N, C-alpha and C positions, 0 to 999 in steps of 0.2 A: 562134707566140707569141701570146696572146691582144691583140686589141685591144677598146678601150672607145671609145664614142661619145663625144665632147666637146663639149657644147653651145655654148661658148663660141666654139669656131673651127669647130663644124661638119663635124668630122673623124673618122675613127676611129685611136686614137691606143694605142700601149704606154704602160706606165706611167712607163718612162723620158723619154718624150716629154711625158706629161702633167706631170712632175716640173719638165720644163726650163721649159715653158708657165707653169708656176706662179711658177716664179720669175723669170720675164718679167714677170708680171702684179704681182709685190711692188713691182716699179719703180714701177708708178702710186700707190704709196702713202706718201707723203713720211714719216711717222710708222714705218714697216715698215724704212725703212732703219736704223734703231737702236734700235728696241723690239721687243720679242716681245709683244705686247699680246694677252691671253685671255678677256679679257671683254667680247666684242664684242656680248652681250644688253644690256650696259648703257649701250653707248657704241661703235656701229659706228664703223669706222676709214673715212675718206673718200679715195677715190683722188684723185691731184691733178686730174683733169677733173672730178670735183664741187665742189670746191675753187676751181677757175677759174671756173664757173658759176653756185656760191650768190655769190661777189665780186660777177660782172657782175651778177646780179640785185640783189643788193643797190644796186650804183650807179646800175642805171638803171631798175629797176621796184619799188622797194620798196613794194608798196601791197598791200592783202587781195584775193583773189581772189573771185570770184563776189559781189561788191560793189556796185562801180560800173558806171556806163554811159559813162564818160570812157574816154579814149584807152589811159592806162596800165593802167587796171583790166582794160580788155578785152583788153589786151596780156597781163597775168599770169594773166588765167583762159583764155585760151587756151594760153599755155604751159602752165601747171598739167595742163589735160585732155590737151594731147599727151604730157605725161609719164605720164599715165594709160595712155594709147594705147599708148606705147613699152613700159613695164611690164606691161600685159597679154600684148604680144606677146612679150616676152622670156621671160615663164613661161608661156607657152602658157594663158593666161585670157581670160576676156571681159572686155572695158573693165569693164563693170559689177560684177565681183567683185573689184576693185581700190579698196580705202581708203588712205589715209594717214593716219598718226598720229603722236606724237610720240615714241614708243618701244615697247619689248617689252612694258612694264607694261601701257600704255594698249591696246596690240593684243591681249594676253591678255584684259583686261577686256571691250574692246569684243568679241571673241569669246564670252567667258562669259555676258555679258549676252545677246547674242543668240541664243545656245543653250538659255539657261534656259527659256523656254517649251516646249521640247522634250524636257526633262528631267523623270520622274515620279519617286516613290518606288522605291527599290529598286535605280536603275540605277546603274551603277558606273563611275566615272571613275579611269582609269589617271593617274598620275604618276609621278616619279622622287624619289628624296631630294634631288634640288637642286634642285627646283621654289621658286619662291618663293610657297609658299601663302597668307600672310598676305596679300598685295596682289590674288589672285585671288577673283571673286566665286563661281567654280565652289566655293569650300569653306566659303562662309559657309552659316552652319544645317547644315555637313556634321561628322560624328562622324570625329574624323583619327585614324587609326591609325597612327604610325608605327613603322619598323622596329624591333626591339630586337635587342640582341647575343644 
């Protein structure tokens, strides 16, 4: 039987073992107990651990990061940068490659604006019929050809 490397658990598992672990993982998401939510690009589901940490942050450190030289500001900035470091390690990236944004649209816009200087006339951008092209600077001043029946 083929085994698949499972990055979450650092093991090689069969499909059945992965399915069991995914079912266990669902327990971390309160809304997943009662709802099948498919629009995660618009509003990502949060596991209980994230909800708890956000609530704790709001109770104890609700200040802007990278702004203040006071104790709470420095603690918030340290926590923010530690989160960047943890995220980079989790996805095998460099810390400098990690940016945080408010959601998918802002992330796509940030990416497209940063790539625009690299694009030249005649380059092709592949997308899907499901892309929200009206919000993406990739499509500014482009000729849009939508699929026909």
